[in-house]
C-alpha positions as a printed Julia matrix, in Angstrom:
108×3 Matrix{Float64}:
  90.56  141.53  101.32
  92.37  144.37  102.97
  92.34  143.09  106.56
  95.25  140.84  107.52
  94.56  137.25  108.5
  96.2   135.78  111.58
  97.55  132.24  111.69
  94.96  131.43  114.37
  92.16  132.42  112.01
  93.71  130.29  109.26
  93.89  127.35  111.7
  90.2   127.88  112.5
  89.28  127.94  108.8
  91.29  124.78  108.09
  89.61  122.9   110.94
  86.19  124.05  109.73
  86.93  122.79  106.21
  88.27  119.38  107.24
  85.51  118.95  109.81
  83.02  118.97  106.93
  85.03  116.42  104.92
  88.59  115.17  104.59
  90.49  117.34  102.16
  93.89  117.81  100.5
  96.06  120.93  100.59
  95.13  122.43   97.22
  91.42  122.05   97.96
  91.87  123.6   101.42
  93.8   126.54   99.95
  91.17  127.17   97.28
  88.42  127.27   99.92
  90.39  129.56  102.22
  91.34  131.91   99.35
  87.68  132.85   98.98
  88.09  135.39  101.8
  91.71  136.26  102.59
  94.48  136.05  100.03
  96.55  133.22  101.5
  99.36  131.58   99.58
  99.95  127.82   99.72
 103.43  128.53  101.1
 101.71  130.06  104.15
  99.33  127.15  104.44
 101.86  124.29  104.62
 103.5   125.32  107.93
 100.07  125.77  109.52
  98.94  122.34  108.31
 102.11  120.81  109.8
 101.51  122.68  113.07
  97.92  121.41  113.3
  99.05  117.86  112.58
 101.87  118.05  115.15
  99.4   119.39  117.75
  97.2   116.33  117.15
  94.27  118.28  115.7
  94.34  116.31  112.47
  95.88  113.26  110.85
  96.9   112.56  107.28
  96.57  109.67  104.89
  97.47  109.1   101.26
  95.0   108.34   98.5
  95.68  107.67   94.83
  94.3   110.19   92.35
  95.04  109.95   88.63
  98.22  107.96   89.22
  99.51  110.26   91.95
  99.23  110.08   95.71
  97.35  112.92   97.42
  97.83  113.7   101.08
  94.45  114.11  102.76
  93.84  115.76  106.11
  91.29  114.44  108.58
  90.18  116.08  111.83
  90.73  114.18  115.09
  88.52  114.2   118.2
  91.07  116.57  119.78
  90.79  118.74  116.65
  87.01  118.84  117.07
  87.5   120.12  120.63
  89.87  122.8   119.35
  87.38  123.69  116.63
  84.63  124.18  119.23
  86.95  126.4   121.28
  87.99  128.48  118.27
  84.38  128.78  117.12
  83.36  130.25  120.51
  86.34  132.61  120.39
  85.43  133.63  116.83
  81.82  134.39  117.78
  82.95  136.52  120.74
  85.5   138.34  118.58
  82.97  138.92  115.78
  80.3   140.12  118.21
  82.75  142.54  119.81
  83.87  143.96  116.46
  80.26  144.25  115.26
  79.38  146.03  118.5
  82.14  148.59  117.99
  81.35  149.12  114.29
  77.62  149.4   114.95
  78.07  151.68  117.96
  76.61  149.23  120.5
  79.87  148.97  122.44
  81.55  152.08  123.68
  84.19  152.84  126.23
  82.78  155.19  128.86
  84.77  158.39  129.14
  86.1   159.23  132.59
């Protein structure tokens, strides 16, 4: 996609994904890559930021002899997700209004 993706939008997408089910980094990155082209190296600092903010927790789980780090949303993360979802809907509605010609700045 041509349009840049902000870290706030990536945070929103991560919270949406782990709200549906606990997930590990590679799985999260593969789901996010469907829209914007985000590298895993971009994803790790955002995951750490969300964990430090208390929006999610982590736990280890064995998978084929290796330990995977899974991310799980917290109640505080669910509150943040609701906030970001409202912000996203307002942002999307505003952009759609401009693109579709419904919103216009009145000329003086």
